[in-house]
N, C-alpha and C positions, 0 to 999 in steps of 0.2 A: 504493498500499500503505498504510494509516493505521498509528498507532504501537501501537494495538490488536492489528494483525493479525499485526504484527512481533515484540511483545512474548509474543505465542502458540506464532509459531514458533520461537521464543529459547526460550522456557520443551519445549518438544516435544524440541524438539533433547538440553538438558537431560534430562531425562526419562528419551528414550529412549536416548541412548548415551555417557552418562557413566559411570565405571568408577566401580565406589562409590555413585555416586549424590552427587560432590563433585567438582567443577575439582579437580585437584592432580596431583601425578611420586609413582605407589608410588616410584621411585627415590629421590628425595632425602630420600620420608618414612622411608627403609626406613635411607639414610642418618643417617639425623636419629636412629632406633630405636637403631642401634646405639652412637651418642655415647651417648646418655642412661642407656647400661648402661655408658659411659667407652670403651668400644670407640673405636678410629682408625684406619681403616683406611690401609694406604701411598699408596692413590688415592684419588681420586672415582670413586662411585657413578655420582652424582650430572653429571651433563656438561652444563653451562651453554650452552648454543646459545646462539647469535650469530640471533635473526629477522629478519622482512623487516617494515620502516618499523619496526623497533624494537618492534615488537608484546612485551608479556609472552606467555609462557605458557602461561598462562588463556587472552589471547584468541587467541592462535597455536591451543591446542588450540577453542575454540570457532568460528573461523572454518572449520576441517581438518572439524573434527564436523559443521557445518551443510552443505558440501557432499556431507559421505559420506550422512546424513539426505537430502538432496533426493537428494540422486541413486540413494536405496532406495526411496524414497516408496510407499508404498500409500494414493489414497487414502478406503482404507474408516479408517488413522487419522482421516481428518476427516468423511467420510462415514456412520462406523458403528464406533465407534471401541471398544463394548463386544465387539463380532464381530472386531475385529480380538489383540483382548486375549483371547480367547477359544481363537481360532487360532492364536494365540503359545506360551497354555501348554497347550495338545494335542503342538504339537510340542517342547517342552521334556518334556514329560509322556512320547512318544517316545520324544526322546533318554536322558531315563532308564531307561527299560524294558529299550532294548537295552545299555545299560551299568551293571552292578551299583553302577561304581566314582561315578558322577555322583549327586552328592544330590540327592534332588528339592526341587522347592518347597514351601516352606509353605501355610498354607490363608494367612497372614499376608501373607506376600511374595508371593502369590497374586493378595490382595486387595490391598496397595499397587503393584504394578502397573498394574492397571484403573483404580486412582488415577490414579496419576500421566497416562495415556496418555487418560484419559474425561473428569480435567476442565478439563484446561486449555480445552475446546472444549466443553466442553456445555452453557451459556452463550449457543453463537453463531445467528446468523439463517443461514434457509439460504443468504440470498444473502451472507454474512457467510464461508459454506463455500465457495462455489465465486469465493470472489473471492482468499480462502489455496488453496486447490488450486494456483488460476492462479498467485497469486507464485513457489508453492515449483513449477510446474513453468517455470516462465520461466528461474525460477535455477537448473534439472536442464536448460536446454538449453545450458550455458557450464561447470558444472562440469567435465567431463573436462575441459577449458583450462585452467581456474582450478589445478586438482590439481598440473595439468605445472609451472604457471610457481611452484606454489610449490616446488614440488621443486627445479626451477633455481634460484630463488632462496637456496631453505635450502641448498643443494648447494653454490654462490654463497659465500655466508657462511662457509657449515665447513667451510673441507676436508679435516678429518680425514671428511668422509662420502666421500672419492673416492676411497676404499679400498671403497666398495660397488658393485659389477658389477652395473652394469646393462642388460647386451646384454639377457637371459637371462629377465627378472622381469617376473609378469605385472603388469597395471593394477591387482589387491588387495596386492601388495606394493607397488608405491610407498606406498601408503595404511598403510599399516602401517609401510614408511618412517619415512612424516609423522608418524601415529601415536608410534611409536620416541620421534622427536624430542620430539613433545610432550611428554611424559613424562620426559624426560630420562634416559633411556637413553645411554648412550655409545657410538659409532659402532663401538667393534671386537663391542657384545656386540649391537647391532642387525642386523651383519652376521653375526654368528655366529648367529643365531636364523636369518638369509631364505638364509642359505646351507645351510642343515641341517633348516629344518623341516618338510622330507616327511616328518620320522621324528620327529614327537612323538613319541613313547615313549621314544627317544632320547636327546632333548632333556630331556624330565625327568628320567631318570633319572639324566644328567650335575650337574642341579645338584644334586645330593645334598639334597633340601630336611629330612628327617630329622632331618640332622645339625643342622642349623640351628638348629628347632627345639630338640633336642635342648642343644645349648650355648647358645641365646640366649630361647631363648621363643615363635620367629617364627622364619618362611619370607622370603626375600627378594619373591616376588611377583613379579618379572619373571626373565627369561631373564639369562641371563650366563655371558659365557663359559666355559667350563672350568678354564681356566689363574686366571684371576682369582676362581672358586671359589676352586680344592685352598689361593688366595693369600690367601682372605679367612678359610677355614677356619681354616689355619694362623695365621692373624694372632690371631682369636676366643681358639685355646685357650691361645697364649701370654699374650696380654693378659689372662685367663682366671685362667692360673695365677697370673699377676702383684699383679693382684688376694688370689686366694688366699691369699699368703705375707706380702702387706701385711697382711690383715685379723691373719693370725695371728700376727707381731712383737709 
C-alpha cells in the first residue's frame, strides 16, 4: 500500500465518519463553552481517558473510525462514488419524509457530501482503485478482533469503565462505548446511554435541551446522565444569578 493510497483512505475516513467534519470532543467543547460564559461545573463533563500506546484522543478516534470504516465499507465508494452518495442522499430523504422533526439536507450540504466522497478518488486509475479496495478488504479481516482488543485495553487503563455491564451488549454497543471514550464522555454518561438507548425518546426528553438553550444559548449535544443534567442546570442557574447580581452592583 503506497503512501498516496494510505492518505486517500485516511481522507475517506475523515470525510465520511468524523462528526461535524472535524476531530473533536463534544464533551470538552461544551465544557469549554460553559467556561467561556463564566460557568464552572462542580464536576468534569469532559473525562480525561488514558488511551492505548499513549495515543492522543484524536489518534484514538482516528484508529477507531478507520476500523468502523473498513467494516462498513461499500466498494461503490471507490468504484462509483457519485452513485454511492446519491444512494445516501436518497436514504436520508426517506428518513426526513418519515420523521417530520428531522431537518432535510440543504442543497449545499448535499453538494458538500458529494465533494467529500468523490474528490479523494476522482483521479485514481483503475489499478489504484483495485489496490485500494483490496487493502481496505484486508484491513476488514482483522477489524473485529482489533476493536475487541481496543475495548479490552481501554477498560484496563480506565477502571471507571468497569461499571458498564458488557454481558448483554451488541457489537454496535461496543463501538458506541469506544466512540464515547474517544469523545471524552464520562463513564457514567456512557453507561447511562448504553443501558437506555432502547428508548431514545425518553433519553432525549431527560436531557432537557430546551432549558440549556434558554439559559446558556446552546445545548450540550451529548447524552448525559439525568442526575448530572439536574446538577448542571442548578449550577448554571445559580452562577448566572450571581453574575446578574454582580453586574447590578
